[in-house]
C-alpha beads as a LAMMPS data file, in Angstrom:
LAMMPS data file: protein, C-alpha beads

423 atoms
422 bonds

1 atom types
1 bond types

-500.0 500.0 xlo xhi
-500.0 500.0 ylo yhi
-500.0 500.0 zlo zhi

Masses

1 110.0

Atoms # bond

1 1 1 -0.009 -0.049 -0.019
2 1 1 1.414 3.568 -0.830
3 1 1 2.763 5.184 2.349
4 1 1 1.782 8.524 3.770
5 1 1 5.124 9.887 2.728
6 1 1 4.518 8.949 -0.842
7 1 1 1.087 10.264 -0.918
8 1 1 2.314 13.517 0.551
9 1 1 4.890 13.757 -2.222
10 1 1 2.063 13.174 -4.795
11 1 1 -0.140 15.883 -3.024
12 1 1 2.608 18.423 -3.653
13 1 1 2.545 17.995 -7.352
14 1 1 -1.368 17.618 -7.576
15 1 1 -3.194 19.727 -4.929
16 1 1 -3.400 23.458 -4.582
17 1 1 -1.087 24.600 -1.771
18 1 1 -3.972 26.705 -0.255
19 1 1 -5.834 23.459 0.964
20 1 1 -4.121 22.595 4.125
21 1 1 -4.450 19.526 6.642
22 1 1 -4.084 19.194 10.255
23 1 1 -1.881 16.080 9.962
24 1 1 0.358 14.498 7.167
25 1 1 -0.889 11.124 7.618
26 1 1 -3.456 9.700 5.130
27 1 1 -6.558 7.864 6.164
28 1 1 -7.312 4.285 5.063
29 1 1 -10.112 3.304 7.111
30 1 1 -12.562 4.917 9.955
31 1 1 -15.281 3.666 12.013
32 1 1 -16.712 4.954 15.427
33 1 1 -14.338 7.139 17.126
34 1 1 -11.050 6.076 15.383
35 1 1 -9.078 6.696 12.247
36 1 1 -6.564 4.106 10.617
37 1 1 -3.983 5.557 8.384
38 1 1 -2.367 3.882 5.458
39 1 1 0.524 2.558 7.709
40 1 1 -1.868 0.924 10.013
41 1 1 -1.498 3.454 12.880
42 1 1 -4.803 4.154 14.880
43 1 1 -5.877 7.888 15.809
44 1 1 -8.669 8.399 18.110
45 1 1 -10.718 11.025 16.608
46 1 1 -11.379 14.370 18.562
47 1 1 -12.274 16.169 15.442
48 1 1 -15.115 14.053 13.898
49 1 1 -14.491 15.803 10.450
50 1 1 -15.240 19.165 12.125
51 1 1 -18.274 18.089 13.938
52 1 1 -19.587 16.138 11.064
53 1 1 -19.350 12.279 11.948
54 1 1 -21.645 12.601 14.870
55 1 1 -22.980 9.237 14.180
56 1 1 -19.412 8.048 13.688
57 1 1 -17.635 6.939 10.532
58 1 1 -19.132 4.161 8.501
59 1 1 -22.357 4.013 10.798
60 1 1 -24.170 0.676 9.718
61 1 1 -27.555 2.382 8.953
62 1 1 -25.875 5.015 6.795
63 1 1 -23.535 2.607 5.008
64 1 1 -26.842 0.401 4.249
65 1 1 -28.949 3.431 3.269
66 1 1 -26.178 4.736 0.952
67 1 1 -25.422 1.277 -0.720
68 1 1 -29.350 0.784 -1.427
69 1 1 -29.738 4.336 -2.898
70 1 1 -26.711 4.064 -5.247
71 1 1 -28.227 0.927 -6.605
72 1 1 -31.523 2.773 -7.430
73 1 1 -30.026 6.009 -8.822
74 1 1 -27.271 8.627 -7.887
75 1 1 -28.760 11.861 -9.130
76 1 1 -31.855 13.327 -11.143
77 1 1 -31.476 17.080 -9.597
78 1 1 -34.680 17.465 -7.457
79 1 1 -35.601 20.713 -9.624
80 1 1 -35.805 18.606 -12.680
81 1 1 -37.135 15.039 -11.517
82 1 1 -38.131 15.124 -7.918
83 1 1 -37.917 12.073 -5.356
84 1 1 -39.254 11.025 -2.001
85 1 1 -36.258 11.153 0.163
86 1 1 -35.695 15.013 -0.231
87 1 1 -39.315 15.382 0.846
88 1 1 -38.633 12.910 3.840
89 1 1 -35.454 14.986 5.094
90 1 1 -37.474 18.258 4.918
91 1 1 -40.227 16.652 6.862
92 1 1 -37.851 15.417 9.646
93 1 1 -36.029 18.773 9.762
94 1 1 -39.495 20.581 10.047
95 1 1 -40.438 18.261 13.109
96 1 1 -37.017 18.161 14.823
97 1 1 -36.082 21.948 14.800
98 1 1 -37.010 24.425 17.452
99 1 1 -40.474 25.931 17.191
100 1 1 -43.850 24.823 17.038
101 1 1 -45.100 26.966 14.134
102 1 1 -45.498 25.707 10.644
103 1 1 -42.111 25.385 8.721
104 1 1 -40.527 24.796 5.256
105 1 1 -37.039 23.517 4.428
106 1 1 -34.880 23.626 1.394
107 1 1 -31.657 21.593 0.928
108 1 1 -28.160 22.580 -0.371
109 1 1 -24.669 21.174 -0.489
110 1 1 -22.799 23.087 2.308
111 1 1 -22.944 25.258 5.366
112 1 1 -21.776 28.284 3.362
113 1 1 -24.599 27.698 0.911
114 1 1 -27.214 27.228 3.656
115 1 1 -26.000 30.634 5.339
116 1 1 -26.039 32.334 1.893
117 1 1 -29.562 31.184 1.021
118 1 1 -30.851 32.081 4.552
119 1 1 -29.605 35.706 3.986
120 1 1 -31.313 35.577 0.547
121 1 1 -34.596 34.676 2.222
122 1 1 -34.666 37.156 4.958
123 1 1 -33.729 39.919 2.481
124 1 1 -36.583 38.712 0.039
125 1 1 -39.127 38.402 2.778
126 1 1 -38.459 41.613 4.562
127 1 1 -37.346 43.859 1.731
128 1 1 -34.447 44.957 3.827
129 1 1 -30.669 45.143 2.999
130 1 1 -28.803 44.824 6.311
131 1 1 -27.477 41.736 7.971
132 1 1 -25.999 41.979 11.640
133 1 1 -23.080 39.657 12.746
134 1 1 -21.013 39.196 15.690
135 1 1 -17.314 39.286 16.574
136 1 1 -15.572 36.009 16.403
137 1 1 -18.167 34.678 14.068
138 1 1 -17.489 32.065 11.438
139 1 1 -20.073 31.458 8.558
140 1 1 -18.196 30.178 5.594
141 1 1 -15.435 30.867 2.871
142 1 1 -17.797 32.171 -0.084
143 1 1 -17.876 35.661 -0.878
144 1 1 -20.907 36.633 1.241
145 1 1 -19.985 34.388 3.969
146 1 1 -16.285 35.761 4.231
147 1 1 -17.929 38.941 4.705
148 1 1 -20.064 37.541 7.582
149 1 1 -16.964 35.921 8.997
150 1 1 -14.970 38.016 11.503
151 1 1 -11.346 36.379 11.188
152 1 1 -8.913 37.534 8.574
153 1 1 -6.533 34.878 8.609
154 1 1 -6.732 32.368 6.927
155 1 1 -10.326 32.750 5.744
156 1 1 -10.465 36.414 4.280
157 1 1 -6.935 37.492 3.688
158 1 1 -6.632 39.335 0.227
159 1 1 -9.849 37.657 -1.038
160 1 1 -11.824 40.936 -1.025
161 1 1 -13.664 43.167 -1.768
162 1 1 -16.738 41.519 -0.040
163 1 1 -20.370 41.740 -0.090
164 1 1 -21.869 44.847 1.522
165 1 1 -24.368 45.658 3.993
166 1 1 -22.789 43.517 6.669
167 1 1 -22.557 45.149 10.196
168 1 1 -20.816 43.567 13.052
169 1 1 -21.357 43.950 16.792
170 1 1 -19.708 42.470 19.840
171 1 1 -20.403 39.047 21.021
172 1 1 -21.092 38.115 24.707
173 1 1 -17.601 36.480 25.605
174 1 1 -17.808 36.045 29.241
175 1 1 -13.925 35.401 29.405
176 1 1 -13.154 38.435 27.678
177 1 1 -15.855 40.930 28.372
178 1 1 -15.345 41.228 32.155
179 1 1 -18.194 38.540 32.849
180 1 1 -20.857 41.020 31.350
181 1 1 -24.398 39.399 32.018
182 1 1 -26.199 38.372 28.979
183 1 1 -28.896 40.946 29.025
184 1 1 -26.531 43.854 29.323
185 1 1 -24.271 42.229 26.428
186 1 1 -27.294 42.025 24.311
187 1 1 -28.309 45.540 25.182
188 1 1 -24.721 46.827 24.026
189 1 1 -25.059 45.078 20.609
190 1 1 -28.800 46.345 20.023
191 1 1 -27.941 49.782 20.764
192 1 1 -24.862 49.742 18.208
193 1 1 -27.361 48.428 15.576
194 1 1 -30.201 50.780 16.206
195 1 1 -27.554 53.669 16.133
196 1 1 -25.466 52.757 13.117
197 1 1 -27.731 50.938 11.025
198 1 1 -31.431 51.368 12.173
199 1 1 -33.530 48.533 13.029
200 1 1 -35.780 49.271 9.913
201 1 1 -33.030 48.447 7.652
202 1 1 -32.137 45.181 9.229
203 1 1 -33.267 41.976 7.390
204 1 1 -31.411 39.514 9.597
205 1 1 -29.600 38.905 12.693
206 1 1 -27.143 35.960 12.126
207 1 1 -25.728 34.226 15.232
208 1 1 -24.004 30.865 15.980
209 1 1 -25.672 29.864 19.499
210 1 1 -22.111 28.606 20.552
211 1 1 -19.307 30.074 18.201
212 1 1 -17.328 27.504 16.454
213 1 1 -14.206 28.742 14.541
214 1 1 -14.284 31.591 16.895
215 1 1 -13.388 29.719 19.742
216 1 1 -16.318 27.715 21.119
217 1 1 -17.600 30.855 22.625
218 1 1 -20.415 29.986 24.807
219 1 1 -22.556 33.515 25.222
220 1 1 -23.623 34.423 28.720
221 1 1 -27.125 33.188 29.868
222 1 1 -29.996 35.434 28.577
223 1 1 -27.772 36.878 25.711
224 1 1 -29.552 34.875 22.979
225 1 1 -33.352 35.191 24.385
226 1 1 -32.690 39.028 24.536
227 1 1 -31.608 39.118 20.896
228 1 1 -34.429 36.972 20.043
229 1 1 -37.010 39.351 21.790
230 1 1 -35.333 42.369 20.144
231 1 1 -35.635 40.761 16.747
232 1 1 -39.223 39.840 16.880
233 1 1 -40.045 43.454 18.175
234 1 1 -38.151 44.839 15.181
235 1 1 -39.413 42.530 12.484
236 1 1 -35.817 41.359 12.054
237 1 1 -35.375 37.651 10.974
238 1 1 -33.425 35.939 13.702
239 1 1 -31.079 33.311 11.931
240 1 1 -29.449 30.697 14.087
241 1 1 -26.329 29.166 12.347
242 1 1 -26.422 25.599 13.963
243 1 1 -23.957 24.326 11.184
244 1 1 -21.541 23.077 13.969
245 1 1 -23.593 22.829 16.886
246 1 1 -26.624 20.790 15.239
247 1 1 -27.537 17.186 15.499
248 1 1 -27.106 16.408 19.042
249 1 1 -23.699 17.875 19.401
250 1 1 -24.215 20.072 22.361
251 1 1 -26.467 17.722 24.257
252 1 1 -29.642 18.895 22.707
253 1 1 -30.728 18.471 19.182
254 1 1 -29.784 21.925 18.461
255 1 1 -28.073 24.324 20.742
256 1 1 -30.790 26.949 20.715
257 1 1 -32.883 24.609 22.693
258 1 1 -30.614 25.221 25.739
259 1 1 -32.427 28.384 26.473
260 1 1 -35.546 27.934 24.577
261 1 1 -34.848 30.031 21.699
262 1 1 -36.937 29.603 18.609
263 1 1 -35.061 31.152 15.420
264 1 1 -36.884 32.203 12.516
265 1 1 -34.566 30.454 10.188
266 1 1 -31.970 27.891 11.153
267 1 1 -28.983 26.795 9.121
268 1 1 -27.724 23.199 9.063
269 1 1 -25.063 21.060 7.615
270 1 1 -22.164 19.177 8.984
271 1 1 -23.713 16.588 11.244
272 1 1 -26.856 15.986 9.182
273 1 1 -25.823 13.166 6.839
274 1 1 -22.958 11.115 8.513
275 1 1 -20.298 12.658 6.367
276 1 1 -21.964 12.981 2.990
277 1 1 -22.417 16.580 1.850
278 1 1 -25.781 17.981 2.568
279 1 1 -27.109 21.235 4.031
280 1 1 -30.361 22.866 4.865
281 1 1 -32.195 25.852 5.615
282 1 1 -35.415 25.436 7.766
283 1 1 -37.700 27.967 9.043
284 1 1 -40.969 29.814 9.286
285 1 1 -43.375 28.923 6.323
286 1 1 -44.143 32.485 5.579
287 1 1 -40.652 33.404 5.253
288 1 1 -39.492 30.156 3.354
289 1 1 -42.533 30.482 0.987
290 1 1 -42.042 34.144 0.423
291 1 1 -39.188 33.300 -2.363
292 1 1 -40.455 33.042 -5.968
293 1 1 -40.547 29.534 -7.404
294 1 1 -37.050 29.109 -8.911
295 1 1 -35.419 31.387 -6.542
296 1 1 -33.869 28.583 -4.377
297 1 1 -32.107 25.431 -5.508
298 1 1 -28.761 24.087 -6.878
299 1 1 -27.840 21.284 -9.298
300 1 1 -26.632 18.958 -6.262
301 1 1 -28.759 20.340 -3.466
302 1 1 -30.455 17.361 -1.742
303 1 1 -28.888 14.826 -3.764
304 1 1 -30.507 11.290 -3.218
305 1 1 -27.367 9.674 -1.794
306 1 1 -26.837 12.342 0.847
307 1 1 -30.670 12.348 1.730
308 1 1 -30.660 8.706 2.286
309 1 1 -27.586 9.130 4.589
310 1 1 -29.321 11.950 6.457
311 1 1 -32.342 9.758 7.110
312 1 1 -30.290 7.140 8.339
313 1 1 -28.168 9.440 10.460
314 1 1 -31.312 11.094 12.004
315 1 1 -32.585 7.453 12.830
316 1 1 -29.338 6.553 14.422
317 1 1 -29.475 9.596 16.603
318 1 1 -32.982 8.766 17.881
319 1 1 -32.091 5.046 18.369
320 1 1 -28.808 5.598 20.248
321 1 1 -29.743 8.879 22.141
322 1 1 -26.908 10.718 20.899
323 1 1 -28.098 13.753 22.571
324 1 1 -27.867 11.691 25.959
325 1 1 -24.376 10.492 24.774
326 1 1 -23.203 14.013 24.133
327 1 1 -24.144 14.983 27.809
328 1 1 -22.215 11.838 29.099
329 1 1 -19.095 12.795 27.263
330 1 1 -19.435 16.375 28.505
331 1 1 -19.541 14.732 32.079
332 1 1 -16.464 12.795 31.702
333 1 1 -14.373 14.880 29.242
334 1 1 -15.327 18.233 31.035
335 1 1 -14.476 16.833 34.503
336 1 1 -10.843 15.642 33.274
337 1 1 -10.291 19.202 31.491
338 1 1 -11.392 21.146 34.756
339 1 1 -8.821 18.934 36.710
340 1 1 -5.961 19.611 34.265
341 1 1 -6.883 23.412 34.204
342 1 1 -6.614 23.316 38.210
343 1 1 -3.056 22.577 37.744
344 1 1 -2.158 24.410 34.675
345 1 1 -2.353 28.154 34.925
346 1 1 -2.016 28.305 31.008
347 1 1 -5.558 27.367 30.947
348 1 1 -7.891 30.473 31.301
349 1 1 -11.072 28.681 30.817
350 1 1 -12.702 25.404 30.097
351 1 1 -15.998 25.806 28.117
352 1 1 -18.518 24.376 25.829
353 1 1 -21.460 22.276 25.947
354 1 1 -21.943 18.480 25.311
355 1 1 -19.478 16.911 23.034
356 1 1 -18.403 20.580 21.972
357 1 1 -15.748 21.464 24.477
358 1 1 -12.650 23.601 24.456
359 1 1 -9.909 25.082 26.612
360 1 1 -8.612 28.483 26.011
361 1 1 -4.843 28.865 26.502
362 1 1 -3.201 32.073 27.705
363 1 1 0.273 33.226 29.164
364 1 1 -0.175 32.363 32.712
365 1 1 -1.450 35.117 35.080
366 1 1 -2.883 37.021 32.067
367 1 1 -5.610 36.965 29.416
368 1 1 -2.748 37.276 26.607
369 1 1 -3.494 34.573 24.004
370 1 1 -0.738 31.947 23.511
371 1 1 -1.206 30.406 20.242
372 1 1 2.106 28.866 20.324
373 1 1 1.606 26.886 23.511
374 1 1 -1.921 25.766 21.895
375 1 1 -0.094 24.552 18.707
376 1 1 2.439 22.771 20.905
377 1 1 -0.334 20.806 22.989
378 1 1 -2.171 19.846 19.989
379 1 1 1.001 18.636 18.248
380 1 1 1.774 16.447 21.481
381 1 1 -1.751 15.004 21.078
382 1 1 -1.050 14.184 17.407
383 1 1 2.206 12.641 18.263
384 1 1 0.658 10.323 20.765
385 1 1 -2.333 9.282 18.337
386 1 1 -4.968 11.790 19.324
387 1 1 -6.489 14.003 16.488
388 1 1 -7.257 17.367 17.815
389 1 1 -8.077 20.721 16.401
390 1 1 -7.164 24.345 17.289
391 1 1 -9.554 27.481 16.739
392 1 1 -10.273 30.743 18.015
393 1 1 -9.841 34.402 16.624
394 1 1 -6.490 34.353 18.453
395 1 1 -5.414 30.865 17.534
396 1 1 -5.283 29.913 21.433
397 1 1 -8.237 27.516 21.780
398 1 1 -8.028 23.733 21.678
399 1 1 -11.370 22.307 20.815
400 1 1 -12.586 18.570 21.282
401 1 1 -15.392 17.241 18.918
402 1 1 -15.358 13.364 19.400
403 1 1 -17.829 11.520 17.524
404 1 1 -21.002 10.914 19.893
405 1 1 -20.592 7.072 19.492
406 1 1 -17.000 7.189 20.764
407 1 1 -16.262 4.035 22.912
408 1 1 -15.662 4.424 26.568
409 1 1 -11.976 2.913 26.304
410 1 1 -11.235 5.306 23.384
411 1 1 -12.355 8.312 25.416
412 1 1 -10.400 7.185 28.415
413 1 1 -7.306 6.691 26.302
414 1 1 -7.742 10.164 24.845
415 1 1 -7.851 11.721 28.258
416 1 1 -4.706 10.176 29.442
417 1 1 -3.087 11.550 26.172
418 1 1 -4.444 15.034 26.786
419 1 1 -3.112 14.836 30.498
420 1 1 0.362 13.963 29.245
421 1 1 0.171 16.779 26.393
422 1 1 -0.516 19.494 28.912
423 1 1 2.054 17.928 31.395

Bonds

1 1 1 2
2 1 2 3
3 1 3 4
4 1 4 5
5 1 5 6
6 1 6 7
7 1 7 8
8 1 8 9
9 1 9 10
10 1 10 11
11 1 11 12
12 1 12 13
13 1 13 14
14 1 14 15
15 1 15 16
16 1 16 17
17 1 17 18
18 1 18 19
19 1 19 20
20 1 20 21
21 1 21 22
22 1 22 23
23 1 23 24
24 1 24 25
25 1 25 26
26 1 26 27
27 1 27 28
28 1 28 29
29 1 29 30
30 1 30 31
31 1 31 32
32 1 32 33
33 1 33 34
34 1 34 35
35 1 35 36
36 1 36 37
37 1 37 38
38 1 38 39
39 1 39 40
40 1 40 41
41 1 41 42
42 1 42 43
43 1 43 44
44 1 44 45
45 1 45 46
46 1 46 47
47 1 47 48
48 1 48 49
49 1 49 50
50 1 50 51
51 1 51 52
52 1 52 53
53 1 53 54
54 1 54 55
55 1 55 56
56 1 56 57
57 1 57 58
58 1 58 59
59 1 59 60
60 1 60 61
61 1 61 62
62 1 62 63
63 1 63 64
64 1 64 65
65 1 65 66
66 1 66 67
67 1 67 68
68 1 68 69
69 1 69 70
70 1 70 71
71 1 71 72
72 1 72 73
73 1 73 74
74 1 74 75
75 1 75 76
76 1 76 77
77 1 77 78
78 1 78 79
79 1 79 80
80 1 80 81
81 1 81 82
82 1 82 83
83 1 83 84
84 1 84 85
85 1 85 86
86 1 86 87
87 1 87 88
88 1 88 89
89 1 89 90
90 1 90 91
91 1 91 92
92 1 92 93
93 1 93 94
94 1 94 95
95 1 95 96
96 1 96 97
97 1 97 98
98 1 98 99
99 1 99 100
100 1 100 101
101 1 101 102
102 1 102 103
103 1 103 104
104 1 104 105
105 1 105 106
106 1 106 107
107 1 107 108
108 1 108 109
109 1 109 110
110 1 110 111
111 1 111 112
112 1 112 113
113 1 113 114
114 1 114 115
115 1 115 116
116 1 116 117
117 1 117 118
118 1 118 119
119 1 119 120
120 1 120 121
121 1 121 122
122 1 122 123
123 1 123 124
124 1 124 125
125 1 125 126
126 1 126 127
127 1 127 128
128 1 128 129
129 1 129 130
130 1 130 131
131 1 131 132
132 1 132 133
133 1 133 134
134 1 134 135
135 1 135 136
136 1 136 137
137 1 137 138
138 1 138 139
139 1 139 140
140 1 140 141
141 1 141 142
142 1 142 143
143 1 143 144
144 1 144 145
145 1 145 146
146 1 146 147
147 1 147 148
148 1 148 149
149 1 149 150
150 1 150 151
151 1 151 152
152 1 152 153
153 1 153 154
154 1 154 155
155 1 155 156
156 1 156 157
157 1 157 158
158 1 158 159
159 1 159 160
160 1 160 161
161 1 161 162
162 1 162 163
163 1 163 164
164 1 164 165
165 1 165 166
166 1 166 167
167 1 167 168
168 1 168 169
169 1 169 170
170 1 170 171
171 1 171 172
172 1 172 173
173 1 173 174
174 1 174 175
175 1 175 176
176 1 176 177
177 1 177 178
178 1 178 179
179 1 179 180
180 1 180 181
181 1 181 182
182 1 182 183
183 1 183 184
184 1 184 185
185 1 185 186
186 1 186 187
187 1 187 188
188 1 188 189
189 1 189 190
190 1 190 191
191 1 191 192
192 1 192 193
193 1 193 194
194 1 194 195
195 1 195 196
196 1 196 197
197 1 197 198
198 1 198 199
199 1 199 200
200 1 200 201
201 1 201 202
202 1 202 203
203 1 203 204
204 1 204 205
205 1 205 206
206 1 206 207
207 1 207 208
208 1 208 209
209 1 209 210
210 1 210 211
211 1 211 212
212 1 212 213
213 1 213 214
214 1 214 215
215 1 215 216
216 1 216 217
217 1 217 218
218 1 218 219
219 1 219 220
220 1 220 221
221 1 221 222
222 1 222 223
223 1 223 224
224 1 224 225
225 1 225 226
226 1 226 227
227 1 227 228
228 1 228 229
229 1 229 230
230 1 230 231
231 1 231 232
232 1 232 233
233 1 233 234
234 1 234 235
235 1 235 236
236 1 236 237
237 1 237 238
238 1 238 239
239 1 239 240
240 1 240 241
241 1 241 242
242 1 242 243
243 1 243 244
244 1 244 245
245 1 245 246
246 1 246 247
247 1 247 248
248 1 248 249
249 1 249 250
250 1 250 251
251 1 251 252
252 1 252 253
253 1 253 254
254 1 254 255
255 1 255 256
256 1 256 257
257 1 257 258
258 1 258 259
259 1 259 260
260 1 260 261
261 1 261 262
262 1 262 263
263 1 263 264
264 1 264 265
265 1 265 266
266 1 266 267
267 1 267 268
268 1 268 269
269 1 269 270
270 1 270 271
271 1 271 272
272 1 272 273
273 1 273 274
274 1 274 275
275 1 275 276
276 1 276 277
277 1 277 278
278 1 278 279
279 1 279 280
280 1 280 281
281 1 281 282
282 1 282 283
283 1 283 284
284 1 284 285
285 1 285 286
286 1 286 287
287 1 287 288
288 1 288 289
289 1 289 290
290 1 290 291
291 1 291 292
292 1 292 293
293 1 293 294
294 1 294 295
295 1 295 296
296 1 296 297
297 1 297 298
298 1 298 299
299 1 299 300
300 1 300 301
301 1 301 302
302 1 302 303
303 1 303 304
304 1 304 305
305 1 305 306
306 1 306 307
307 1 307 308
308 1 308 309
309 1 309 310
310 1 310 311
311 1 311 312
312 1 312 313
313 1 313 314
314 1 314 315
315 1 315 316
316 1 316 317
317 1 317 318
318 1 318 319
319 1 319 320
320 1 320 321
321 1 321 322
322 1 322 323
323 1 323 324
324 1 324 325
325 1 325 326
326 1 326 327
327 1 327 328
328 1 328 329
329 1 329 330
330 1 330 331
331 1 331 332
332 1 332 333
333 1 333 334
334 1 334 335
335 1 335 336
336 1 336 337
337 1 337 338
338 1 338 339
339 1 339 340
340 1 340 341
341 1 341 342
342 1 342 343
343 1 343 344
344 1 344 345
345 1 345 346
346 1 346 347
347 1 347 348
348 1 348 349
349 1 349 350
350 1 350 351
351 1 351 352
352 1 352 353
353 1 353 354
354 1 354 355
355 1 355 356
356 1 356 357
357 1 357 358
358 1 358 359
359 1 359 360
360 1 360 361
361 1 361 362
362 1 362 363
363 1 363 364
364 1 364 365
365 1 365 366
366 1 366 367
367 1 367 368
368 1 368 369
369 1 369 370
370 1 370 371
371 1 371 372
372 1 372 373
373 1 373 374
374 1 374 375
375 1 375 376
376 1 376 377
377 1 377 378
378 1 378 379
379 1 379 380
380 1 380 381
381 1 381 382
382 1 382 383
383 1 383 384
384 1 384 385
385 1 385 386
386 1 386 387
387 1 387 388
388 1 388 389
389 1 389 390
390 1 390 391
391 1 391 392
392 1 392 393
393 1 393 394
394 1 394 395
395 1 395 396
396 1 396 397
397 1 397 398
398 1 398 399
399 1 399 400
400 1 400 401
401 1 401 402
402 1 402 403
403 1 403 404
404 1 404 405
405 1 405 406
406 1 406 407
407 1 407 408
408 1 408 409
409 1 409 410
410 1 410 411
411 1 411 412
412 1 412 413
413 1 413 414
414 1 414 415
415 1 415 416
416 1 416 417
417 1 417 418
418 1 418 419
419 1 419 420
420 1 420 421
421 1 421 422
422 1 422 423
C-alpha cells in the first residue's frame, strides 16, 4: 500500500497549496471514534471531520442506506425530477428543529450555501438589505460568508472586496468582556445596531448559538433570548447558524434549545448526513415560501444519496440517544479538563456544551493569548495518536469534537493523552 510520505509527495504536485491539512498521515479506514492511516496507525478522533461524523464513520445504517440508494439512482436533480427522500428529509427537519410553528425546508450542499440562502430568504421576505453578525463569528468561505466571518487569516486575507450591508457587533464572550451578563451584552449590541444601522433597515440577525471557529465561545445566559426578543419586536429575521452545533452535538438536538430560543430560520449542515455533503435552511413557512419559484435551489442540493444518509443518520441519533451521549461525554471529558486546568495556569477557561468542549490557553497570569502553546499541546496530542483541532480568533483555543458514538475505552485513552500533552 502507498505510504503517507509517498501520498504527501504526490499531493505536492497535484493539490493546490492553499488546501491545508491538520496532520500529514493519510487515512485508510475509519469507524466509530477512530481513524486508521495507510501505515496501520490508529488515531482517536477528537475532530469528527469538524463536527460532521456525529454518528461515527461508517455508521451501519448510513452505509446500508447509501448502498441501497446508489443501486437505485445517484442523481436526477430535485429541480428536474423530484424524489421522495428529499421530501422526507425536509419533513424530518421541520419536525426536529425548534419552534411549534409551521415550517418549510430547502436543501443545499454546504454550510456556506445554507447561510447564503438564509440571508437571501430574509432579504427577500423583509425587503431590507442589512445583516447583523458578531465578533468572532465564522459562517463560511464564499464571498458573502467571508464578509459575515470575523477572522481575517486564513479565511479572508486578500480575497476581497466583500459583499456589503454587513454590520458587526460585539459578541457575549464572558472570559473577555469582564463577565458581562447576557442581557447587558445584548443591550450593547442592540444599541449599536439601532444607532449605526437602524432596525428598520435590518433584514436578519445571524448568530451561532455557540461559536465554532471563533473559539467555542458560549454566550452568557440570557444573551440569545434578549436578541431573539429584540428581533421579534423589530421585524428582524433571527437566523441561528447551527451548522457546527446541530444534531445532538451540544447535548440537545440543537443548541438553541438550551435556552428555549426559537429561531425564524436555522442553517444546518455538518452532522446532518453522517459525512455526506448536505445542508439545509429550515424556518417559518411564511418566510421560506416568500421566495418566488426558482429562487432557491442548485444542481446537487439534496442529492438522493446524501438524503438517504441523512435519514439513516437521524434514525441512528434517535435510536442511540446521541443527545444523551453528548451529555455523558461532557460529564467525563469536562471533569478531566477542569482537573487539568486546576493545575495548569495556562488554561484560562474550560468551556462548551455537550461534546463540543474547548480550553482557552493564555500566558499564565494574564488573558494574553498563547497560540504557540496551543499548537504545541495539539502537536503533542497528534504525536501520541489523538487527533485534535485548534480554533479561536487568536488561535489559542484547543477544541474537542469526538464522534458521539465514541467508545468508553477510546475516551479514556484520549484523556490520558490530553493529560500527558498538557503536562
